[in-house]
TORZADREN-786864 format. One line per 5 residues: number of its first residue (from 1); their letters; for each residue x negated, z negated, y of C-alpha. Coordinates in steps of 0.05 Angstrom, whole numbers, plus 5000, padded with zeros to 4 digits. Layout:
% TORZADREN-786864
NUM = A = X,Z,Y  ...
END
This chain:
% TORZADREN-786864
1 = MTWQG = 5355,5749,1708  5338,5675,1696  5277,5635,1716  5266,5618,1642  5263,5691,1624
6 = ALQPI = 5217,5707,1683  5170,5650,1662  5161,5677,1591  5108,5731,1607  5068,5681,1649
11 = ILVAV = 5068,5630,1592  5049,5685,1543  4989,5706,1586  4967,5633,1590  4969,5628,1514
16 = VAVLA = 4932,5694,1508  4877,5668,1556  4865,5610,1508  4865,5659,1450  4814,5703,1486
21 = WSVGS = 4766,5645,1489  4777,5616,1419  4783,5681,1380  4730,5715,1423  4680,5660,1408
26 = YLYRV = 4690,5670,1333  4686,5746,1340  4620,5742,1378  4590,5699,1324  4612,5749,1271
31 = FENQR = 4583,5810,1306  4518,5775,1326  4507,5750,1254  4514,5677,1275  4539,5625,1225
36 = TYLDP = 4613,5620,1210  4653,5579,1159  4667,5641,1119  4594,5660,1108  4584,5626,1040
41 = VLIPV = 4640,5668,1011  4634,5733,1049  4559,5745,1056  4551,5759,0981  4610,5806,0985
46 = ERAVY = 4579,5841,1045  4513,5851,1010  4548,5878,0949  4585,5929,0992  4521,5953,1024
51 = RLCGV = 4487,5961,0956  4548,5997,0927  4551,6046,0986  4475,6054,0990  4470,6040,1064
56 = DPQAE = 4420,6001,1106  4459,5955,1154  4397,5942,1196  4382,6016,1212  4398,6030,1285
61 = MRWTT = 4439,6093,1299  4441,6142,1357  4511,6153,1384  4520,6219,1347  4503,6188,1279
66 = YVFAL = 4548,6128,1294  4607,6173,1312  4596,6218,1251  4599,6158,1204  4663,6134,1238
71 = LAVNV = 4696,6202,1232  4676,6208,1158  4710,6142,1141  4773,6163,1177  4775,6232,1144
76 = VGFLV = 4771,6200,1075  4828,6154,1091  4870,6213,1115  4858,6254,1052  4875,6196,1005
81 = LFGLL = 4939,6180,1042  4961,6253,1046  4950,6260,0971  4990,6197,0955  5049,6219,0997
86 = TLQPL = 5053,6289,0969  5044,6266,0896  5089,6205,0902  5138,6223,0845  5080,6229,0795
91 = LPLNP = 5048,6162,0813  5065,6091,0792  5099,6035,0831  5159,6078,0849  5218,6037,0822
96 = AHLPA = 5269,6073,0866  5244,6142,0840  5234,6168,0910  5215,6242,0917  5152,6272,0949
101 = IPFWT = 5145,6269,1024  5155,6337,1058  5091,6371,1082  5098,6361,1157  5122,6290,1149
106 = AWNTA = 5063,6276,1103  5015,6308,1154  5045,6268,1211  5043,6203,1172  4972,6212,1147
111 = VSFMT = 4946,6228,1217  4988,6171,1246  4959,6118,1200  4889,6145,1208  4891,6141,1284
116 = NTNWQ = 4922,6071,1289  4986,6103,1316  5033,6088,1258  5087,6133,1287  5143,6133,1235
121 = VYGGE = 5184,6196,1225  5212,6167,1161  5251,6106,1138  5198,6066,1100  5247,6030,1055
126 = TTMSY = 5283,6095,1035  5224,6143,1033  5160,6108,1010  5143,6081,0941  5108,6014,0936
131 = LSQSW = 5042,6050,0922  5050,6093,0985  5070,6032,1026  5010,5994,0998  4961,6048,1020
136 = LVVQQ = 4994,6049,1088  4973,5976,1091  4902,5996,1072  4901,6045,1130  4928,5990,1175
141 = FLSPV = 4863,5953,1161  4816,6012,1168  4843,6043,1232  4840,5982,1278  4772,5964,1250
146 = SGICL = 4749,6033,1272  4772,6013,1342  4728,5952,1341  4669,5995,1321  4682,6041,1381
151 = FLAVA = 4685,5979,1426  4620,5950,1399  4583,6017,1409  4607,6022,1482  4594,5949,1497
156 = RGFSR = 4522,5955,1472  4514,6013,1521  4529,5965,1578  4489,5906,1549  4425,5942,1527
161 = QNSRT = 4370,5973,1568  4316,6024,1551  4350,6036,1484  4369,6101,1449  4414,6069,1397
166 = LGNFW = 4482,6034,1395  4478,5992,1332  4496,6007,1260  4566,6031,1243  4566,6005,1172
171 = HDFVR = 4547,5935,1195  4601,5935,1248  4654,5964,1201  4642,5918,1142  4637,5854,1183
176 = SLLWV = 4700,5871,1223  4737,5884,1158  4713,5823,1119  4707,5770,1173  4764,5791,1219
181 = AVPFA = 4818,5836,1191  4825,5808,1120  4823,5733,1133  4867,5737,1195  4918,5779,1157
186 = IVATI = 4920,5731,1098  4935,5672,1143  4987,5712,1182  5021,5734,1117  5027,5661,1093
191 = VLVAL = 5057,5641,1161  5107,5698,1159  5128,5681,1088  5138,5609,1110  5181,5634,1168
196 = GSPQN = 5226,5673,1120  5198,5743,1109  5202,5769,1036  5138,5784,0997  5149,5814,0928
201 = LKAYT = 5146,5877,0886  5216,5874,0858  5263,5932,0851  5315,5939,0906  5375,5893,0897
206 = HVTTL = 5444,5923,0885  5501,5879,0910  5576,5882,0919  5599,5863,0988  5658,5817,1005
211 = QGGHQ = 5699,5879,1019  5684,5907,0950  5634,5959,0974  5566,5974,0944  5501,5960,0981
216 = IIAQG = 5427,5968,0964  5383,5915,0996  5311,5939,1005  5255,5889,0996  5181,5889,0977
221 = PIAAM = 5114,5866,1006  5145,5860,1075  5107,5798,1100  5038,5828,1083  5054,5894,1118
226 = TAIMQ = 5084,5859,1178  5023,5814,1185  4972,5871,1190  5022,5914,1228  5024,5864,1285
231 = LGDNG = 4954,5835,1279  4921,5903,1277  4966,5931,1333  4990,5983,1283  5066,5983,1290
236 = GGFMN = 5083,6018,1225  5131,5969,1191  5159,5966,1121  5228,5972,1151  5242,6029,1199
241 = MNAAH = 5275,5979,1247  5210,5938,1251  5220,5870,1283  5295,5884,1295  5305,5877,1219
246 = PFEAP = 5318,5805,1196  5268,5812,1139  5210,5828,1187  5230,5778,1241  5279,5728,1210
251 = NVASL = 5281,5685,1273  5254,5676,1344  5195,5635,1318  5174,5694,1274  5181,5742,1333
256 = LFQLV = 5139,5699,1379  5086,5690,1326  5082,5765,1319  5073,5770,1395  5013,5723,1391
261 = LGFAI = 4985,5762,1332  4987,5827,1371  4948,5798,1430  4897,5758,1391  4841,5809,1376
266 = PAGLI = 4847,5852,1439  4843,5790,1483  4785,5763,1441  4745,5827,1449  4750,5821,1525
271 = YVFGK = 4715,5754,1519  4664,5785,1470  4646,5837,1523  4629,5782,1573  4586,5747,1521
276 = MIKDR = 4549,5812,1503  4532,5828,1575  4516,5754,1588  4565,5749,1646  4633,5722,1626
281 = RQSWA = 4658,5729,1698  4662,5804,1687  4707,5797,1626  4753,5748,1662  4759,5797,1720
286 = IFAAM = 4781,5852,1671  4828,5803,1637  4858,5785,1704  4871,5858,1720  4905,5869,1653
291 = AVMFI = 4946,5805,1661  4970,5825,1731  4995,5892,1706  5026,5862,1644  5064,5808,1681
296 = GGSLV = 5086,5858,1734  5112,5906,1681  5147,5851,1642  5184,5826,1704  5206,5896,1726
301 = LYHFE = 5231,5913,1656  5266,5846,1650  5298,5853,1719  5331,5920,1703  5352,5900,1633
306 = AAGSA = 5383,5835,1660  5419,5874,1714  5450,5920,1662  5482,5987,1674  5507,6004,1744
311 = MLPMH = 5566,6040,1711  5599,5975,1688  5620,5949,1757  5647,6018,1773  5696,6008,1716
316 = QVHLA = 5712,5936,1735  5671,5908,1677  5631,5848,1700  5579,5824,1650  5525,5801,1698
321 = SAGNM = 5505,5743,1654  5497,5786,1592  5455,5843,1621  5441,5906,1581  5452,5884,1508
326 = VGKET = 5460,5955,1482  5411,5966,1425  5385,5894,1428  5385,5838,1378  5433,5781,1397
331 = RFGVG = 5385,5734,1362  5332,5747,1415  5371,5763,1478  5351,5804,1539  5292,5762,1562
336 = TTSLF = 5253,5756,1497  5269,5827,1477  5245,5854,1544  5180,5814,1537  5170,5842,1467
341 = ENSTT = 5184,5914,1488  5135,5910,1546  5083,5878,1501  5090,5930,1446  5074,5988,1494
346 = AVSWG = 5021,5950,1534  4982,5924,1474  4995,5987,1435  5023,5961,1370  5086,6003,1375
351 = SVAAS = 5131,5956,1335  5200,5948,1366  5252,5893,1369  5306,5937,1402  5325,6009,1411
356 = NDSLT = 5280,6038,1466  5330,6094,1475  5381,6043,1499  5338,6013,1553  5358,6024,1625
361 = PIGGM = 5323,6084,1658  5273,6040,1696  5264,5993,1636  5246,6053,1593  5200,6079,1647
366 = VALFN = 5160,6014,1647  5148,6021,1572  5130,6094,1582  5083,6081,1640  5045,6029,1598
371 = MLTGE = 5026,6086,1551  5013,6138,1605  4959,6094,1635  4919,6103,1570  4940,6038,1536
376 = VIFGS = 4891,5997,1577  4935,5937,1591  4901,5898,1534  4911,5957,1487  4896,5956,1413
381 = WGVGM = 4832,5931,1378  4774,5950,1423  4800,6017,1448  4843,5986,1502  4781,5950,1529
386 = IGMLA = 4737,6012,1529  4793,6052,1561  4794,6000,1616  4718,6006,1622  4729,6080,1638
391 = YVVLA = 4773,6058,1696  4720,6008,1716  4669,6063,1721  4717,6105,1763  4734,6046,1807
396 = IFLAG = 4660,6031,1819  4647,6104,1835  4704,6104,1886  4678,6039,1916  4609,6069,1922
401 = LMVGR = 4637,6128,1959  4674,6083,2007  4614,6041,2026  4563,6099,2022  4521,6070,1965
406 = TPEYL = 4502,6093,1896  4553,6060,1850  4526,6004,1804  4558,5964,1748  4523,5907,1712
411 = GKKIG = 4457,5925,1743  4460,5998,1722  4469,6058,1767  4531,6099,1751  4510,6172,1753
416 = AYEVK = 4548,6238,1751  4546,6241,1674  4579,6174,1666  4634,6190,1715  4647,6257,1681
421 = MAVLA = 4653,6224,1613  4700,6171,1641  4744,6223,1675  4743,6266,1612  4771,6207,1573
426 = MVVPS = 4828,6204,1623  4841,6279,1631  4845,6297,1557  4905,6252,1540  4941,6269,1605
431 = FVILI = 4932,6344,1593  4956,6338,1521  5019,6298,1540  5040,6345,1596  5025,6410,1559
436 = LAALS = 5060,6392,1495  5120,6362,1532  5126,6425,1575  5124,6469,1513  5177,6427,1479
441 = VVIRP = 5228,6435,1535  5222,6511,1540  5216,6537,1468  5271,6539,1417  5242,6491,1363
446 = GLAGI = 5229,6438,1416  5297,6445,1450  5332,6443,1382  5305,6373,1370  5331,6343,1435
451 = FNPGP = 5398,6309,1423  5410,6285,1494  5414,6332,1554  5385,6325,1624  5333,6276,1648
456 = HGLTE = 5343,6228,1589  5324,6283,1541  5261,6298,1582  5243,6224,1579  5251,6224,1503
461 = VLYAF = 5204,6283,1496  5153,6254,1545  5156,6187,1509  5143,6219,1441  5079,6253,1463
466 = ASGVG = 5056,6193,1505  5066,6149,1444  5027,6198,1401  4969,6208,1449  4967,6134,1466
471 = NNGSA = 4965,6118,1391  5023,6071,1404  5074,6092,1352  5138,6068,1384  5194,6118,1393
476 = FGGLA = 5248,6128,1445  5298,6156,1396  5347,6213,1409  5296,6264,1383  5289,6301,1317
481 = AASPW = 5220,6271,1307  5218,6291,1234  5230,6365,1249  5171,6411,1235  5157,6423,1309
486 = YAATV = 5154,6350,1330  5121,6326,1266  5066,6377,1274  5055,6372,1349  5059,6296,1353
491 = GVAML = 5007,6295,1297  4962,6339,1339  4974,6293,1398  4952,6232,1357  4887,6265,1337
496 = LGRFP = 4870,6287,1408  4890,6219,1436  4844,6181,1389  4778,6218,1382  4769,6264,1443
501 = MYIPL = 4790,6206,1487  4741,6154,1461  4681,6194,1437  4662,6214,1508  4659,6140,1525
506 = VAMAS = 4610,6129,1467  4568,6186,1495  4572,6152,1563  4549,6086,1532  4488,6120,1500
511 = VLAGK = 4464,6142,1569  4476,6073,1599  4438,6040,1542  4377,6080,1560  4376,6058,1632
516 = QRIPV = 4335,6002,1662  4375,5945,1694  4362,5938,1768  4366,5872,1807  4426,5853,1847
521 = SAGTF = 4418,5866,1922  4457,5848,1985  4492,5915,1981  4515,5908,1909  4590,5910,1903
526 = PTHGP = 4612,5847,1866  4653,5863,1804  4677,5793,1785  4721,5772,1843  4793,5783,1867
531 = LFVVL = 4774,5843,1909  4749,5880,1847  4811,5860,1808  4855,5891,1863  4811,5954,1864
536 = LVGTV = 4815,5961,1788  4891,5951,1785  4899,6000,1842  4856,6052,1807  4897,6048,1742
541 = LIVGA = 4964,6051,1778  4945,6106,1827  4913,6151,1775  4975,6143,1731  5022,6156,1789
546 = LVFFP = 4984,6217,1814  4984,6250,1746  5053,6233,1721  5097,6220,1782  5128,6290,1782
551 = VLALG = 5152,6286,1710  5174,6213,1719  5215,6235,1779  5249,6288,1737  5260,6239,1679
556 = PLAEQ = 5274,6165,1686  5277,6162,1762  5327,6219,1765  5368,6185,1710  5368,6119,1749
561 = FAMRS = 5395,6152,1812  5446,6192,1772  5471,6128,1738  5481,6094,1805  5523,6153,1827
566 = GQLF = 5566,6149,1764  5534,6200,1717  5506,6185,1649  5466,6229,1601
END
């Protein structure tokens, strides 16, 4: 472990803090209908979209209407994608003449790209036609934009008073798509092409190797898909290897640019929250809590990957300077790869630059724990922030119990209903992960898909469902993820992790929006200082530890102790 490697996450957080201010300022102007440089081009397009769809963007919606419109858009996207996948051989833009996608794989993929999970149980370059890949890109725009809409609805609940509405879904959706997702992705695509990623619609190239063998080199619109994959915190890449493939990340500069892309919008939305509630100190306190957990996780993961396997010294193999290079790209090394792997599970974009299955037990546990917390360490577009707001509500409730006062946040009393909705948003994903993982390790279809025995196999199963419920999309490997059992159940996990987790928070926001703000008193617990940051970090870590420590003890922790005693799985 070197000081340069340990400094990387700190430098990244500093860059992200600047992004939070700059990107967040732009996002706030977009959502508040303030002037931007893109208005002359996009306002006519926006008006045309409203006329075409027959909607009134100024009509305020109750939370139930808002959620119904959001669900309707997502269902349409699911149906279109499922149809394209199952009818693939009959449709154009299929130069490799690829067959139809099997039913459960099509189900899993359609759910995955609807819920911003982008879990891939297929090899994109060997399974999907250009038309199918192109619609996957469309979904990679629609699903993160849905996350922004959820965020805006919840944020208005905290910022408004005496109100029964949470804004207009169509206004939020169209402006997020036109002013944020599309222009940012176009710029990112141009940068990635300049850094060496291919962007074409050519047929795959057939070449003869130096040894006289035959090889097919897959190509296509890789830069465009990589841009929205990383920007939208999607994770579903054109290549199954994601950023470990030289076409998706040709060099370190490309990889670091993708890191910045993944953080840009989630960090910006934290700043937007502070602007909406007219107290930016609150957003910086939440940013600080996320940053502390992110840096801590990065350093722990890097430490164990740099230390390597405890088995090597037992066999007189001393590679202390190399660390654990198994499953890692030599182009990136242990430090940068560890940073990317922690980022991809904290920010919830799921793209990988290494084999997660080859991480050390504790290194893999860090990536797993990031998802078990509910993807609130920055998280994806909007939903990471509102997930953290659920923890804020719980932390304020606990603080109120400790000091014997009615809990308050941003001048609003936190009642029983709000606490119940916040806890429900935490309980549902935890329940789904543990129940589905337990079933998979006791019934025949689940056991048949586990390729590694012992605690490592348990970690693989737990990771699969945590990734699905957390809408992350990264995989641990070593699991028959494309089998009917895992394709079906992980698909269910994605659905339950997306909508039943976040809809209760919109319901909570509707109650908060109707409340009158009360003045700050001497007994009000301050929520913008270091003490609150510590309380919030402690709440996230303790809740995660209480719920998942038993299964983590049976999985990665048991594997770590076994490795130190000379046993591998």
